[in-house]
C-alpha positions as CSV (number, residue, x, y, z in Angstrom):
1,M,0.0,0.0,0.0
2,F,3.0,2.3,0.3
3,G,3.3,2.1,-3.4
4,T,0.3,4.4,-3.6
5,I,2.0,7.1,-1.6
6,L,5.2,6.8,-3.6
7,S,3.4,6.7,-6.9
8,L,1.4,9.8,-6.2
9,H,4.4,11.7,-4.9
10,Y,6.9,10.9,-7.6
11,I,4.8,10.2,-10.7
12,G,1.7,12.3,-9.9
13,R,3.8,15.1,-8.6
14,K,1.8,15.5,-5.4
15,R,3.3,16.6,-2.1
16,W,3.6,14.0,0.7
17,I,0.6,15.1,2.7
18,P,-1.9,14.9,-0.2
19,S,-0.4,11.5,-1.1
20,I,-0.9,10.2,2.4
21,I,-4.4,11.6,2.5
22,F,-5.2,9.9,-0.8
23,W,-3.8,6.6,0.6
24,V,-6.0,6.9,3.8
25,A,-9.1,7.7,1.7
26,Y,-8.3,4.8,-0.6
27,L,-8.1,2.4,2.3
28,I,-11.3,3.7,3.9
29,V,-13.3,3.7,0.6
30,T,-12.0,0.3,-0.4
31,A,-13.0,-1.1,3.0
32,V,-16.5,0.4,2.8
33,V,-17.1,-0.8,-0.7
34,S,-15.8,-4.3,0.1
35,G,-17.9,-4.4,3.3
36,A,-21.0,-3.3,1.4
37,L,-20.5,-5.9,-1.3
38,Y,-19.9,-8.5,1.4
39,T,-23.3,-7.8,2.9
40,I,-25.0,-8.1,-0.5
41,A,-23.1,-11.1,-1.9
42,P,-20.2,-12.6,0.1
43,T,-18.5,-14.1,-3.0
44,V,-18.3,-10.7,-4.8
45,S,-16.2,-9.1,-2.0
46,V,-13.3,-11.5,-2.6
47,M,-12.4,-9.7,-5.8
48,G,-10.2,-7.3,-3.9
49,L,-7.9,-6.4,-6.7
50,L,-10.7,-5.3,-8.9
51,I,-12.4,-3.4,-6.2
52,G,-9.1,-1.7,-5.3
53,F,-8.5,-0.9,-8.9
54,A,-11.9,0.7,-9.4
55,V,-11.6,2.7,-6.2
56,F,-8.1,3.9,-7.0
57,M,-9.1,4.9,-10.5
58,A,-12.2,6.7,-9.3
59,L,-10.4,8.6,-6.6
60,A,-7.5,9.5,-8.8
61,H,-9.7,10.7,-11.7
62,Y,-12.6,12.4,-9.8
63,W,-10.8,13.7,-6.7
64,Y,-7.3,14.6,-7.9
65,K,-8.4,15.3,-11.5
66,F,-5.9,13.0,-13.2
67,P,-6.7,11.9,-16.7
68,W,-7.7,8.2,-17.0
69,E,-4.4,7.3,-18.6
70,I,-2.3,8.8,-15.8
71,S,-4.6,7.2,-13.2
72,L,-4.0,3.8,-14.8
73,K,-0.2,4.5,-14.8
74,L,-0.3,5.5,-11.2
75,F,-2.1,2.3,-10.2
76,V,0.2,0.1,-12.2
77,I,3.3,1.7,-10.7
78,A,1.8,1.5,-7.2
79,F,0.9,-2.2,-7.7
80,I,4.5,-3.0,-8.9
81,I,6.0,-1.1,-5.9
82,D,3.7,-3.0,-3.5
83,F,4.6,-6.3,-5.2
84,I,8.3,-5.6,-4.8
85,I,7.8,-4.7,-1.1
86,A,5.9,-7.9,-0.6
87,I,8.7,-10.0,-2.2
88,I,11.3,-8.3,0.0
89,L,9.2,-9.0,3.1
90,V,8.8,-12.7,2.2
91,A,12.5,-12.9,1.5
92,V,13.3,-11.5,4.9
93,L,10.8,-13.9,6.5
94,V,12.5,-16.9,4.7
95,V,16.0,-15.7,5.8
96,T,15.1,-14.9,9.4
97,L,12.5,-17.7,10.1
98,P,13.3,-20.8,8.0
99,E,11.5,-23.0,10.6
100,F,8.3,-21.2,9.8
101,W,8.3,-22.6,6.2
102,G,8.8,-26.2,7.5
103,W,5.7,-25.7,9.6
104,V,3.7,-24.2,6.8
105,F,4.9,-26.7,4.1
106,P,5.8,-29.9,5.9
107,Q,5.7,-31.9,2.7
108,A,8.5,-29.8,1.2
109,G,11.1,-31.2,3.7
110,I,12.7,-27.9,4.3
111,L,13.8,-28.8,7.8
């Protein structure tokens, strides 16, 4: 989720505070929309990436007045940054807690 802040700051040329406000609004609106969809149809709410994409695009376009193409670019860059952060966190987990993976995947024979 920090990819959103970095994407808006460096690509969207927004200051840090508006980028953080966008990130907080994005989290809140996504949670509300997912929660509302869960009450209507529980299976619909599991499409988190699509819901997050729609909320991000709507907020970037209607609230910060970015064109649709720039909004899509911001989302893709934020997604890539968040994916890289997730890979780094998993790598740190594997290096620091190798016994965790033996517990999660006992059939792999890691330990």
